[in-house]
Backbone of each chain as ProteinMPNN parsed JSONL, in Angstrom:
{"seq_chain_A": "MYELHYQVDPNFYGAKLPRRGKGQGWSGQRLGLNKYGPDGQFWNGIPGVTKGIATGAIVDIGDEVNHIFPQDQLQ", "coords_chain_A": {"N_chain_A": [[94.94, 106.275, 119.901], [94.97, 106.185, 117.056], [97.441, 105.089, 116.892], [99.07, 102.82, 115.971], [98.383, 102.78, 113.335], [99.472, 105.214, 112.495], [102.188, 104.745, 112.876], [102.848, 102.686, 111.045], [101.951, 103.4, 108.504], [102.917, 105.338, 105.832], [101.481, 107.3, 104.659], [99.698, 108.327, 106.453], [99.001, 110.686, 108.86], [97.344, 111.574, 110.819], [94.002, 112.22, 112.099], [90.691, 113.48, 112.216], [89.013, 113.881, 115.371], [86.158, 112.391, 117.109], [83.282, 114.414, 118.097], [83.742, 114.969, 120.795], [86.371, 115.591, 120.938], [86.697, 118.248, 120.318], [87.898, 120.931, 118.377], [90.611, 120.178, 118.055], [92.381, 117.782, 116.209], [93.566, 114.342, 115.988], [96.97, 114.036, 116.045], [99.773, 112.384, 115.193], [102.367, 113.366, 115.092], [102.181, 115.639, 116.718], [101.866, 114.402, 119.126], [104.335, 113.393, 119.463], [105.124, 110.958, 118.451], [106.979, 108.454, 116.683], [107.536, 107.308, 113.302], [107.799, 103.915, 112.075], [110.675, 102.56, 110.348], [111.009, 101.551, 106.775], [111.185, 98.643, 106.931], [110.176, 98.039, 109.459], [107.667, 99.173, 109.132], [106.57, 97.448, 107.302], [106.626, 94.852, 108.647], [105.337, 95.373, 111.126], [102.923, 96.172, 110.179], [101.624, 93.971, 109.315], [98.911, 91.902, 110.039], [98.468, 90.087, 113.137], [97.417, 87.445, 112.888], [97.956, 86.823, 110.227], [100.806, 86.826, 110.407], [101.088, 84.628, 112.071], [100.094, 82.535, 110.473], [101.928, 82.675, 108.328], [104.351, 82.063, 109.7], [103.776, 79.498, 110.521], [103.551, 78.226, 108.018], [106.212, 78.39, 107.185], [107.473, 76.701, 109.03], [106.164, 74.378, 108.336], [107.159, 74.005, 105.721], [109.82, 73.523, 106.353], [109.544, 71.084, 107.611], [108.671, 69.488, 105.577], [110.929, 69.502, 103.901], [112.665, 68.045, 105.501], [111.436, 65.575, 105.228], [111.795, 65.054, 102.503], [114.557, 65.116, 102.193], [115.817, 62.993, 104.099], [118.322, 62.178, 104.845], [119.633, 64.427, 105.616], [118.77, 64.964, 108.145], [119.377, 65.502, 111.57], [121.382, 63.276, 113.458]], "CA_chain_A": [[93.767, 105.943, 119.176], [95.407, 105.8, 115.702], [98.908, 105.026, 117.079], [99.706, 101.839, 115.138], [98.193, 103.199, 111.922], [100.39, 106.318, 112.253], [103.522, 104.219, 112.836], [103.118, 101.752, 109.944], [101.419, 103.925, 107.227], [103.655, 106.508, 105.48], [100.501, 108.29, 104.206], [98.743, 108.681, 107.536], [99.607, 111.518, 109.89], [96.376, 111.918, 111.835], [92.624, 112.322, 111.666], [89.788, 114.229, 113.119], [88.383, 113.061, 116.46], [84.723, 112.68, 117.273], [82.941, 115.726, 118.614], [84.283, 115.208, 122.154], [87.728, 116.067, 120.79], [86.426, 119.487, 119.641], [88.953, 121.923, 118.201], [91.955, 119.664, 117.612], [92.339, 116.4, 115.806], [94.648, 113.465, 116.497], [98.133, 114.179, 115.209], [100.888, 111.569, 115.729], [103.516, 114.215, 115.322], [101.955, 116.472, 117.917], [102.059, 113.515, 120.253], [105.733, 113.036, 119.583], [105.308, 109.571, 117.995], [107.814, 108.236, 115.536], [107.088, 106.279, 112.363], [108.745, 102.89, 111.824], [111.321, 102.574, 109.025], [110.314, 100.688, 105.823], [111.095, 97.244, 107.369], [109.264, 98.009, 110.578], [106.32, 99.44, 108.617], [106.106, 96.177, 106.624], [106.385, 93.795, 109.595], [104.313, 95.7, 112.096], [101.682, 96.418, 109.451], [101.009, 92.698, 109.036], [98.1, 91.526, 111.146], [99.018, 88.974, 113.932], [96.934, 86.179, 112.326], [98.735, 86.567, 109.011], [102.109, 86.442, 110.833], [101.006, 83.216, 112.599], [99.948, 81.609, 109.318], [103.168, 82.662, 107.628], [105.345, 81.374, 110.457], [103.377, 78.052, 110.47], [103.872, 77.777, 106.703], [107.66, 78.203, 107.14], [107.69, 75.483, 109.823], [105.685, 73.231, 107.523], [108.085, 73.809, 104.601], [110.987, 72.883, 106.959], [109.172, 69.698, 107.854], [108.624, 68.83, 104.237], [112.341, 69.378, 103.47], [113.171, 66.909, 106.254], [110.888, 64.352, 104.621], [112.367, 64.818, 101.197], [116.003, 64.787, 102.346], [115.991, 62.497, 105.402], [119.73, 62.0, 105.213], [120.11, 65.67, 106.198], [118.319, 65.114, 109.487], [120.435, 65.327, 112.648], [121.364, 61.976, 114.02]], "C_chain_A": [[94.06, 105.458, 117.755], [96.913, 105.469, 115.739], [99.619, 104.056, 116.064], [99.572, 102.269, 113.634], [99.261, 104.274, 111.534], [101.822, 105.771, 112.027], [103.841, 103.359, 111.607], [102.692, 102.34, 108.536], [102.09, 105.24, 106.852], [102.692, 107.607, 105.037], [99.5, 108.731, 105.233], [99.449, 109.449, 108.686], [98.621, 111.937, 111.014], [95.013, 111.987, 111.21], [91.808, 113.119, 112.667], [89.299, 113.316, 114.233], [86.955, 113.371, 116.496], [84.561, 113.998, 118.065], [83.568, 116.047, 120.006], [85.696, 115.725, 122.1], [87.748, 117.399, 120.065], [87.678, 120.361, 119.563], [90.3, 121.353, 117.715], [91.797, 118.187, 117.309], [93.486, 115.569, 116.413], [95.795, 113.555, 115.533], [99.314, 113.374, 115.856], [102.114, 112.435, 115.973], [103.373, 115.096, 116.532], [102.119, 115.697, 119.246], [103.476, 113.079, 120.455], [106.026, 111.638, 119.178], [106.265, 109.571, 116.805], [107.272, 107.124, 114.659], [108.176, 105.187, 112.342], [109.444, 103.158, 110.468], [110.569, 101.619, 108.086], [110.151, 99.254, 106.32], [110.08, 97.15, 108.488], [107.807, 98.274, 110.135], [105.692, 98.197, 108.021], [105.711, 95.16, 107.7], [105.301, 94.151, 110.596], [102.91, 96.045, 111.485], [100.928, 95.094, 109.145], [100.145, 92.268, 110.242], [98.653, 90.265, 111.821], [98.602, 87.623, 113.344], [97.738, 85.821, 111.127], [100.19, 86.093, 109.361], [102.145, 84.988, 111.308], [100.909, 82.215, 111.487], [101.287, 81.527, 108.556], [104.249, 81.893, 108.366], [105.054, 79.874, 110.426], [103.77, 77.483, 109.108], [105.398, 77.497, 106.567], [108.04, 76.95, 107.898], [107.329, 74.241, 108.992], [106.634, 72.902, 106.404], [109.395, 73.077, 105.201], [110.75, 71.383, 107.188], [109.172, 68.911, 106.564], [110.07, 68.561, 103.763], [112.945, 68.156, 104.178], [112.69, 65.551, 105.721], [111.502, 64.027, 103.318], [113.85, 64.411, 101.268], [116.253, 64.219, 103.788], [117.386, 62.313, 105.839], [120.267, 63.264, 105.881], [119.666, 65.852, 107.665], [119.475, 64.867, 110.494], [120.239, 63.933, 113.233], [121.223, 61.996, 115.55]], "O_chain_A": [[93.494, 104.467, 117.296], [97.584, 105.563, 114.712], [100.6, 104.417, 115.414], [100.494, 102.135, 112.83], [99.846, 104.25, 110.451], [102.556, 106.231, 111.153], [104.993, 103.312, 111.176], [103.07, 101.78, 107.507], [101.833, 106.228, 107.541], [103.082, 108.775, 105.047], [98.546, 109.44, 104.912], [100.341, 108.935, 109.362], [99.007, 112.558, 112.004], [94.846, 111.844, 109.999], [92.219, 113.372, 113.799], [89.187, 112.105, 114.043], [86.511, 114.416, 116.019], [85.507, 114.58, 118.595], [83.87, 117.195, 120.331], [86.196, 116.249, 123.096], [88.668, 117.682, 119.297], [88.415, 120.512, 120.538], [91.037, 122.047, 117.014], [91.161, 117.444, 118.057], [94.258, 116.055, 117.239], [95.662, 113.211, 114.359], [99.762, 113.703, 116.955], [102.821, 112.247, 116.964], [104.324, 115.285, 117.291], [102.452, 116.249, 120.294], [103.812, 112.474, 121.473], [107.094, 111.128, 119.517], [106.351, 110.532, 116.04], [106.661, 106.161, 115.124], [109.348, 105.489, 112.564], [108.923, 103.848, 109.592], [109.62, 100.955, 108.505], [109.074, 98.682, 106.153], [109.215, 96.275, 108.469], [106.86, 97.697, 110.67], [104.505, 97.916, 108.186], [104.59, 94.653, 107.682], [104.435, 93.326, 110.89], [101.906, 96.178, 112.185], [99.756, 95.109, 108.769], [100.639, 92.28, 111.37], [99.258, 89.438, 111.138], [99.432, 86.715, 113.321], [98.171, 84.678, 110.978], [100.729, 85.16, 108.764], [103.069, 84.231, 111.008], [101.552, 81.166, 111.527], [101.724, 80.437, 108.186], [104.998, 81.141, 107.742], [105.976, 79.066, 110.316], [104.275, 76.362, 109.042], [105.812, 76.525, 105.935], [108.884, 76.193, 107.419], [108.046, 73.242, 108.948], [106.915, 71.736, 106.128], [109.94, 72.157, 104.591], [111.632, 70.549, 106.983], [109.642, 67.774, 106.515], [110.362, 67.47, 103.272], [113.635, 67.343, 103.562], [113.403, 64.548, 105.752], [111.727, 62.855, 103.015], [114.326, 63.532, 100.549], [116.85, 64.916, 104.609], [117.671, 62.286, 107.036], [121.243, 63.199, 106.628], [120.121, 66.772, 108.345], [120.404, 64.103, 110.233], [119.12, 63.475, 113.467], [121.192, 60.939, 116.181]]}, "seq_chain_B": "MTFKKWAVFRADAFPDDTIEDDLNILQFPGKNIAEALCEILAGVGCTDIEKPSHEGEHGWHVHFESAGRPFYCQVSRIEPETLLLFDKNYGSEGLFYRGPSRHAQLLERVQPAIAQDPRFRELTWYTQREMDTVDWNLPVEETTDDQAS", "coords_chain_B": {"N_chain_B": [[113.885, 110.217, 93.924], [113.037, 113.336, 95.436], [110.138, 114.816, 96.035], [108.131, 117.717, 96.659], [105.473, 116.673, 97.742], [103.567, 116.723, 99.647], [101.244, 118.86, 101.283], [100.485, 121.257, 103.733], [97.91, 123.026, 105.252], [95.567, 125.58, 106.376], [92.262, 124.972, 106.726], [89.948, 126.495, 107.273], [88.218, 127.918, 105.728], [86.611, 126.209, 104.435], [83.581, 124.671, 105.183], [83.129, 122.453, 108.023], [82.572, 119.242, 107.176], [82.075, 116.851, 108.458], [80.427, 113.802, 109.198], [78.779, 112.493, 111.882], [77.812, 110.388, 114.676], [76.697, 110.146, 118.066], [78.879, 108.828, 119.128], [80.795, 107.988, 117.235], [82.736, 108.765, 114.241], [81.15, 108.939, 111.241], [81.555, 109.633, 108.626], [84.469, 110.923, 107.492], [85.88, 114.301, 107.515], [86.408, 116.639, 104.737], [85.443, 116.173, 102.209], [84.343, 118.362, 100.803], [86.661, 119.847, 100.335], [88.033, 118.12, 98.7], [86.419, 118.119, 96.491], [86.736, 120.756, 95.682], [89.365, 120.591, 94.895], [89.095, 118.894, 92.708], [88.079, 120.676, 90.842], [90.233, 122.411, 90.577], [92.149, 120.685, 89.598], [91.078, 120.06, 87.094], [91.293, 122.509, 85.98], [93.994, 122.751, 85.537], [94.484, 121.067, 83.525], [94.236, 118.3, 84.001], [92.754, 115.017, 83.522], [90.011, 112.687, 83.352], [88.972, 112.827, 85.972], [87.939, 111.545, 88.89], [85.029, 111.136, 91.009], [85.318, 112.26, 94.48], [86.454, 109.826, 96.764], [85.547, 108.189, 99.835], [87.819, 107.442, 102.285], [87.976, 106.419, 104.855], [89.683, 106.929, 107.919], [91.795, 108.077, 106.623], [90.762, 110.063, 105.169], [89.779, 111.654, 102.256], [90.061, 110.583, 98.868], [91.021, 111.491, 95.542], [91.087, 110.332, 92.37], [92.81, 110.595, 89.394], [93.937, 111.589, 86.061], [97.067, 112.629, 84.765], [98.608, 114.009, 82.031], [97.818, 111.668, 80.756], [98.453, 109.668, 82.58], [98.043, 107.749, 85.595], [97.253, 109.271, 88.744], [96.829, 110.21, 92.21], [95.105, 112.162, 94.702], [95.184, 112.932, 98.137], [93.128, 113.953, 100.821], [93.355, 114.93, 104.074], [91.794, 115.957, 106.79], [92.743, 117.229, 109.701], [92.75, 119.087, 111.792], [94.061, 121.576, 113.814], [95.132, 121.703, 111.256], [95.161, 120.808, 107.739], [95.961, 118.148, 105.562], [97.345, 117.635, 102.342], [98.053, 115.304, 99.849], [99.732, 114.603, 96.916], [100.183, 112.04, 94.92], [101.924, 109.312, 93.26], [100.551, 106.689, 91.259], [100.169, 103.163, 90.421], [101.969, 102.766, 87.487], [102.257, 105.36, 86.929], [104.669, 106.67, 86.144], [105.683, 105.016, 84.125], [107.225, 102.112, 82.975], [109.48, 101.928, 81.2], [109.953, 104.54, 80.668], [111.966, 107.324, 80.326], [112.033, 110.049, 80.446], [111.521, 113.431, 81.751], [110.309, 113.505, 85.142], [106.995, 112.592, 85.483], [105.519, 112.955, 87.726], [106.735, 115.077, 88.986], [106.242, 117.056, 87.079], [103.45, 117.195, 87.211], [103.206, 118.236, 89.886], [104.415, 120.749, 89.529], [102.519, 122.077, 88.035], [100.223, 121.923, 89.615], [100.827, 123.003, 92.206], [101.186, 125.99, 92.038], [98.57, 126.606, 91.267], [96.964, 125.879, 93.448], [98.099, 127.479, 95.375], [97.236, 129.976, 94.596], [94.622, 129.978, 95.297], [92.554, 131.451, 97.663], [91.293, 130.031, 99.721], [92.929, 128.115, 100.634], [94.624, 128.459, 103.159], [97.725, 129.618, 104.696], [99.521, 127.884, 103.397], [101.906, 125.362, 102.994], [104.454, 123.47, 101.415], [105.772, 120.154, 101.535], [108.393, 117.606, 101.529], [108.329, 113.977, 101.657], [110.231, 113.118, 103.534], [110.592, 115.45, 104.994], [108.081, 115.659, 106.166], [108.292, 113.751, 108.138], [110.249, 114.79, 109.701], [110.145, 117.585, 110.144], [108.536, 120.074, 112.102], [105.401, 120.455, 111.386], [102.949, 121.08, 112.326], [100.156, 123.222, 112.818], [99.496, 126.14, 114.9], [96.755, 126.188, 117.206], [94.072, 128.256, 116.543], [92.384, 130.772, 118.295], [88.914, 130.874, 118.512], [86.023, 133.052, 118.062], [84.046, 132.021, 119.665], [85.489, 130.677, 121.588], [86.775, 132.787, 122.841], [84.575, 134.12, 123.986], [83.668, 132.395, 125.918]], "CA_chain_B": [[113.603, 111.622, 93.782], [112.178, 113.852, 96.512], [109.273, 115.937, 95.573], [107.259, 118.301, 97.734], [104.162, 116.169, 97.369], [102.629, 116.98, 100.72], [100.925, 120.217, 101.61], [99.828, 121.488, 104.991], [97.276, 124.276, 105.203], [94.479, 125.807, 107.28], [91.106, 124.851, 105.812], [88.742, 127.018, 107.922], [87.331, 128.533, 104.717], [85.681, 125.164, 104.07], [82.779, 124.232, 106.351], [83.409, 121.146, 108.505], [81.535, 118.364, 106.614], [82.081, 115.581, 109.135], [79.128, 113.226, 109.561], [79.107, 111.669, 113.084], [76.766, 110.222, 115.64], [77.163, 110.526, 119.425], [80.097, 108.172, 119.552], [81.801, 107.699, 116.139], [82.689, 109.578, 112.968], [80.635, 108.024, 110.192], [82.194, 110.074, 107.407], [85.532, 111.904, 107.883], [85.721, 115.545, 106.79], [87.32, 116.897, 103.629], [84.841, 115.948, 100.885], [84.231, 119.638, 100.096], [87.97, 120.274, 99.884], [88.362, 117.23, 97.595], [85.623, 118.596, 95.381], [87.402, 121.974, 95.21], [90.606, 120.136, 94.217], [88.725, 118.423, 91.416], [87.964, 121.835, 89.928], [91.616, 122.911, 90.339], [92.854, 119.738, 88.77], [90.512, 120.193, 85.757], [91.845, 123.784, 85.497], [95.44, 122.637, 85.124], [94.583, 120.126, 82.389], [94.137, 116.898, 84.34], [91.606, 114.423, 82.892], [89.439, 111.484, 84.011], [88.908, 113.116, 87.414], [86.823, 110.744, 89.482], [84.428, 111.755, 92.205], [86.052, 111.958, 95.674], [86.049, 108.549, 97.478], [85.756, 108.226, 101.271], [88.848, 106.459, 102.643], [88.014, 106.241, 106.345], [90.483, 107.9, 108.676], [92.704, 108.756, 105.724], [90.045, 111.168, 104.628], [89.257, 111.514, 100.922], [90.955, 110.438, 97.733], [90.598, 111.851, 94.176], [91.898, 109.686, 91.322], [92.751, 111.388, 88.111], [95.079, 111.378, 85.156], [97.834, 113.786, 84.314], [99.306, 113.578, 80.794], [97.415, 110.303, 80.475], [98.983, 108.764, 83.554], [97.211, 107.85, 86.83], [97.706, 109.831, 89.989], [95.717, 110.446, 93.133], [95.315, 113.139, 95.739], [94.522, 112.58, 99.398], [92.803, 115.071, 101.753], [93.181, 114.512, 105.481], [91.534, 117.087, 107.6], [93.095, 116.78, 111.078], [92.424, 120.17, 112.648], [93.708, 122.72, 112.997], [95.706, 121.656, 109.887], [94.654, 119.833, 106.791], [97.041, 117.661, 104.778], [97.173, 117.185, 101.015], [99.098, 114.434, 99.283], [99.652, 114.273, 95.543], [101.127, 110.926, 94.808], [101.916, 108.459, 92.098], [99.827, 105.43, 91.3], [100.845, 102.212, 89.555], [101.997, 103.11, 86.119], [102.328, 106.865, 86.749], [105.89, 107.089, 85.433], [105.926, 104.157, 83.01], [108.383, 101.191, 83.298], [110.597, 102.199, 80.361], [109.983, 105.946, 80.407], [113.205, 107.972, 80.817], [112.0, 111.528, 80.369], [111.349, 114.162, 83.038], [109.312, 112.906, 85.935], [105.614, 113.087, 85.281], [105.002, 113.36, 89.06], [107.241, 116.489, 89.162], [105.5, 117.933, 86.096], [102.139, 117.445, 87.811], [103.34, 119.172, 91.011], [104.727, 122.04, 88.94], [101.223, 122.716, 87.549], [99.171, 121.964, 90.698], [101.204, 123.852, 93.36], [100.79, 127.383, 91.906], [97.076, 126.772, 91.176], [96.43, 125.793, 94.826], [98.613, 128.66, 96.13], [96.416, 131.12, 94.182], [93.242, 129.918, 95.847], [92.616, 131.962, 99.043], [90.709, 129.12, 100.636], [93.984, 127.229, 101.165], [95.415, 129.472, 103.985], [98.985, 129.216, 105.336], [99.867, 126.624, 102.705], [103.329, 125.046, 102.852], [104.678, 122.137, 100.755], [106.846, 119.385, 102.177], [108.737, 116.279, 100.997], [107.963, 112.846, 102.577], [111.17, 113.161, 104.637], [110.251, 116.649, 105.849], [106.86, 115.336, 106.953], [108.654, 112.96, 109.264], [111.309, 115.387, 110.513], [109.872, 118.942, 110.482], [107.272, 120.285, 112.836], [104.446, 121.148, 110.48], [101.621, 121.412, 113.004], [99.819, 124.612, 112.935], [98.899, 126.444, 116.234], [95.292, 126.317, 117.341], [93.595, 129.572, 116.561], [91.201, 130.942, 119.184], [87.725, 131.326, 117.779], [85.275, 134.002, 118.84], [83.363, 131.257, 120.662], [86.441, 130.397, 122.695], [87.01, 133.983, 123.569], [83.419, 134.486, 124.699], [83.498, 131.519, 127.079]], "C_chain_B": [[112.746, 112.108, 94.918], [111.418, 115.041, 96.036], [108.445, 116.477, 96.78], [105.818, 117.913, 97.391], [103.16, 116.355, 98.447], [102.412, 118.457, 100.912], [100.154, 120.278, 102.962], [99.173, 122.928, 104.915], [96.141, 124.394, 106.154], [93.193, 125.878, 106.414], [89.822, 125.465, 106.41], [87.795, 127.759, 106.915], [86.304, 127.438, 104.208], [84.884, 124.737, 105.294], [83.194, 122.774, 106.737], [82.262, 120.205, 108.071], [81.565, 116.934, 107.219], [80.625, 115.1, 109.327], [79.411, 112.232, 110.702], [77.826, 111.473, 113.947], [77.339, 110.534, 116.999], [78.513, 109.947, 119.811], [81.198, 108.151, 118.456], [81.589, 108.675, 114.981], [82.245, 108.556, 111.887], [81.266, 108.385, 108.86], [83.217, 111.207, 107.777], [85.419, 113.17, 107.035], [86.646, 115.656, 105.64], [86.707, 116.638, 102.242], [84.715, 117.294, 100.064], [85.573, 120.158, 99.6], [88.341, 119.435, 98.69], [87.624, 117.725, 96.312], [86.265, 119.919, 94.802], [88.676, 121.627, 94.434], [90.273, 119.542, 92.871], [88.62, 119.525, 90.399], [89.374, 122.356, 89.571], [92.317, 121.99, 89.394], [92.337, 119.827, 87.274], [91.104, 121.512, 85.135], [93.286, 123.71, 85.052], [95.607, 121.506, 84.137], [94.525, 118.654, 82.751], [92.802, 116.331, 83.787], [91.147, 113.238, 83.713], [89.444, 111.679, 85.485], [87.698, 112.429, 87.969], [86.266, 111.564, 90.701], [85.167, 111.372, 93.481], [85.528, 110.671, 96.335], [86.446, 108.641, 98.957], [86.774, 107.107, 101.615], [89.018, 106.337, 104.153], [88.879, 107.324, 106.981], [91.528, 108.622, 107.813], [92.092, 110.033, 105.138], [89.438, 110.888, 103.235], [90.306, 111.359, 99.856], [90.258, 110.894, 96.464], [91.609, 111.157, 93.221], [91.704, 110.414, 90.074], [93.934, 111.055, 87.245], [95.737, 112.666, 84.814], [98.721, 113.342, 83.169], [99.075, 112.095, 80.518], [97.9, 109.223, 81.443], [98.271, 108.895, 84.889], [97.971, 108.375, 88.044], [96.558, 109.922, 90.951], [96.142, 111.556, 94.128], [94.542, 112.724, 96.973], [94.262, 113.864, 100.231], [92.562, 114.518, 103.091], [93.004, 115.753, 106.367], [91.688, 116.707, 109.087], [92.575, 117.815, 112.072], [93.47, 120.39, 113.736], [94.304, 122.664, 111.573], [95.021, 120.595, 109.004], [95.803, 119.413, 105.837], [96.56, 117.284, 103.352], [98.321, 116.343, 100.586], [98.772, 114.258, 97.763], [100.62, 113.223, 95.218], [100.926, 110.11, 93.529], [100.974, 107.292, 92.307], [100.607, 104.402, 90.482], [100.739, 102.643, 88.103], [102.083, 104.578, 85.838], [103.531, 107.266, 85.864], [106.141, 106.244, 84.226], [107.254, 103.385, 83.206], [109.634, 101.609, 82.514], [110.75, 103.686, 80.064], [111.211, 106.58, 81.057], [113.238, 109.465, 80.745], [111.872, 112.174, 81.704], [110.182, 113.521, 83.8], [107.916, 113.475, 85.71], [105.02, 113.499, 86.606], [105.494, 114.822, 89.242], [106.513, 117.466, 88.268], [104.144, 118.248, 86.636], [102.233, 118.473, 88.931], [103.635, 120.6, 90.541], [103.509, 122.794, 88.487], [100.293, 122.93, 88.76], [99.499, 122.984, 91.831], [100.854, 125.334, 93.197], [99.273, 127.577, 91.893], [96.467, 126.739, 92.573], [96.863, 127.031, 95.588], [97.75, 129.894, 95.769], [95.033, 131.133, 94.785], [93.281, 130.304, 97.334], [92.05, 131.045, 100.096], [91.775, 128.238, 101.3], [94.985, 128.18, 101.906], [96.685, 128.809, 104.543], [99.541, 127.884, 104.734], [101.411, 126.525, 102.621], [103.47, 123.658, 102.292], [105.832, 121.462, 101.445], [107.149, 118.126, 101.38], [108.295, 115.253, 102.036], [108.916, 112.944, 103.77], [110.91, 114.341, 105.599], [109.019, 116.377, 106.712], [107.223, 114.582, 108.246], [109.691, 113.705, 110.18], [110.999, 116.874, 110.892], [108.564, 119.089, 111.22], [106.324, 121.154, 112.01], [103.113, 121.387, 111.091], [101.385, 122.848, 113.101], [99.259, 124.941, 114.347], [97.419, 126.549, 116.142], [94.943, 127.783, 117.418], [92.423, 129.723, 117.483], [90.044, 131.482, 118.35], [86.997, 132.406, 118.642], [84.478, 133.3, 119.928], [84.201, 131.0, 121.89], [86.64, 131.67, 123.529], [85.833, 134.421, 124.409], [83.22, 133.679, 125.923], [84.543, 131.709, 128.149]], "O_chain_B": [[111.827, 111.409, 95.344], [111.957, 116.092, 95.691], [108.137, 115.768, 97.738], [105.055, 118.702, 96.833], [101.97, 116.162, 98.2], [103.342, 119.24, 100.715], [99.297, 119.442, 103.25], [99.841, 123.896, 104.551], [95.747, 123.379, 106.729], [93.065, 126.712, 105.518], [88.724, 125.009, 106.093], [86.692, 128.162, 107.284], [85.271, 127.772, 103.627], [85.469, 124.466, 106.343], [83.562, 121.981, 105.87], [81.13, 120.346, 108.533], [81.147, 115.964, 106.588], [79.723, 115.897, 109.583], [80.163, 111.272, 110.535], [76.908, 112.293, 113.928], [78.403, 111.15, 117.074], [79.208, 110.471, 120.681], [82.384, 108.285, 118.757], [80.536, 109.276, 114.767], [82.858, 107.511, 111.672], [81.488, 107.499, 108.034], [82.852, 112.264, 108.29], [84.899, 113.104, 105.921], [87.588, 114.872, 105.529], [87.363, 116.853, 101.223], [84.941, 117.338, 98.855], [85.637, 120.83, 98.571], [88.912, 119.961, 97.735], [88.182, 117.726, 95.215], [86.305, 120.123, 93.588], [89.018, 122.281, 93.449], [91.079, 119.658, 91.948], [89.011, 119.362, 89.243], [89.655, 122.691, 88.421], [93.009, 122.44, 88.48], [93.122, 119.676, 86.338], [91.366, 121.584, 83.935], [93.739, 124.539, 84.262], [96.72, 121.026, 83.919], [94.746, 117.814, 81.878], [91.84, 117.078, 83.608], [91.819, 112.832, 84.661], [89.878, 110.789, 86.215], [86.567, 112.699, 87.565], [86.889, 112.458, 91.273], [85.622, 110.232, 93.575], [84.32, 110.462, 96.446], [87.535, 109.109, 99.289], [86.566, 105.951, 101.249], [90.135, 106.166, 104.641], [88.801, 108.495, 106.609], [92.077, 109.647, 108.219], [92.792, 110.938, 104.683], [88.651, 109.953, 103.09], [91.368, 111.975, 99.954], [89.05, 110.711, 96.315], [92.816, 111.392, 93.289], [90.595, 110.811, 89.714], [94.831, 110.318, 87.655], [95.076, 113.682, 84.597], [99.502, 112.402, 83.315], [99.98, 111.366, 80.11], [97.777, 108.028, 81.173], [97.924, 110.003, 85.297], [99.11, 108.006, 88.329], [95.409, 109.731, 90.553], [97.322, 111.831, 94.347], [93.414, 112.236, 96.891], [95.122, 114.742, 100.305], [91.655, 113.705, 103.27], [93.955, 116.485, 106.642], [90.875, 115.968, 109.643], [92.01, 117.443, 113.1], [93.742, 119.473, 114.511], [93.985, 123.532, 110.76], [94.406, 119.643, 109.484], [96.539, 120.278, 105.361], [95.495, 116.688, 103.191], [99.467, 116.636, 100.926], [97.679, 113.821, 97.399], [101.823, 113.485, 95.235], [99.913, 110.215, 92.837], [100.644, 106.957, 93.445], [101.631, 104.754, 89.895], [99.658, 102.854, 87.554], [102.0, 105.017, 84.691], [103.405, 108.094, 84.961], [106.801, 106.736, 83.312], [108.272, 103.976, 83.565], [110.728, 101.647, 83.078], [111.613, 104.057, 79.269], [111.451, 106.37, 82.246], [114.276, 110.097, 80.942], [112.096, 111.519, 82.721], [109.208, 113.061, 83.204], [107.704, 114.687, 85.747], [104.099, 114.316, 86.631], [104.708, 115.691, 89.618], [106.208, 118.586, 88.678], [103.69, 119.389, 86.563], [101.479, 119.445, 88.962], [103.131, 121.557, 91.129], [103.473, 124.023, 88.549], [99.665, 123.98, 88.899], [98.632, 123.699, 92.332], [100.276, 125.913, 94.118], [98.751, 128.558, 92.422], [95.542, 127.5, 92.854], [96.085, 127.582, 96.367], [97.574, 130.771, 96.614], [94.351, 132.157, 94.789], [93.911, 129.637, 98.154], [92.305, 131.26, 101.282], [91.558, 127.689, 102.38], [96.0, 128.615, 101.362], [96.709, 127.61, 104.82], [99.946, 126.954, 105.433], [102.098, 127.47, 102.233], [102.705, 122.76, 102.642], [106.77, 122.123, 101.892], [106.295, 117.625, 100.648], [107.931, 115.611, 103.156], [108.465, 112.861, 104.913], [111.002, 114.219, 106.82], [108.942, 116.824, 107.857], [106.579, 114.736, 109.284], [109.952, 113.267, 111.3], [111.55, 117.364, 111.877], [107.613, 118.339, 111.001], [106.433, 122.378, 111.952], [102.207, 121.868, 110.41], [102.28, 123.628, 113.425], [98.599, 124.085, 114.937], [96.876, 126.955, 115.115], [95.466, 128.494, 118.277], [91.529, 128.877, 117.469], [90.199, 132.432, 117.584], [87.342, 132.617, 119.805], [84.243, 133.873, 120.992], [83.746, 131.079, 123.031], [86.667, 131.626, 124.759], [86.035, 135.038, 125.455], [82.664, 134.177, 126.902], [84.506, 131.03, 129.175]]}, "name": "protein", "num_of_chains": 2, "seq": "MYELHYQVDPNFYGAKLPRRGKGQGWSGQRLGLNKYGPDGQFWNGIPGVTKGIATGAIVDIGDEVNHIFPQDQLQMTFKKWAVFRADAFPDDTIEDDLNILQFPGKNIAEALCEILAGVGCTDIEKPSHEGEHGWHVHFESAGRPFYCQVSRIEPETLLLFDKNYGSEGLFYRGPSRHAQLLERVQPAIAQDPRFRELTWYTQREMDTVDWNLPVEETTDDQAS"}
């Protein structure tokens, strides 16, 4: 339910469940989940759309570099 | 620096103040605990204590100042345990400040004050690393309702 949030957020360890989960909340540790390291928390915490835009921007920059320095292009 | 900035305790002295409909939690529990912490923080000399703010599944945050520097406290009621986090904010330590850690000084004042309050049962403090490596989950206590059924 909160799996990704638990793995990427160092300040989130669990939360209460709606009434149907009476008596016990959701605890990532109780479920045996591990948190990502700092790099994994950063990368996996970025939404997919943002990753797509960032990757596209890097490709765009590469394309611009090719236009500015055409002599560096592969023959 | 590793400080014991996390606390795990049993909060059954505080009524469950969750607001929910048939399907979803509309307001996560812990507002009453955050309000109790506001009083404790005022008692240990903290200032500019703001009203608790709802932070979704994180629970509740209280922003305040200690020695004129910003800090915050997070209350996450999971059940059967409740977690407290007393953490730094931007500018808590000061860029060129080289004295004793203001975060450590805050914890030195706050920890005994919370320990003295009987509503915070089975209270234990942990570092961030311990939170990821130590089993801090509390056992579920059987209630009288459970025993009757």
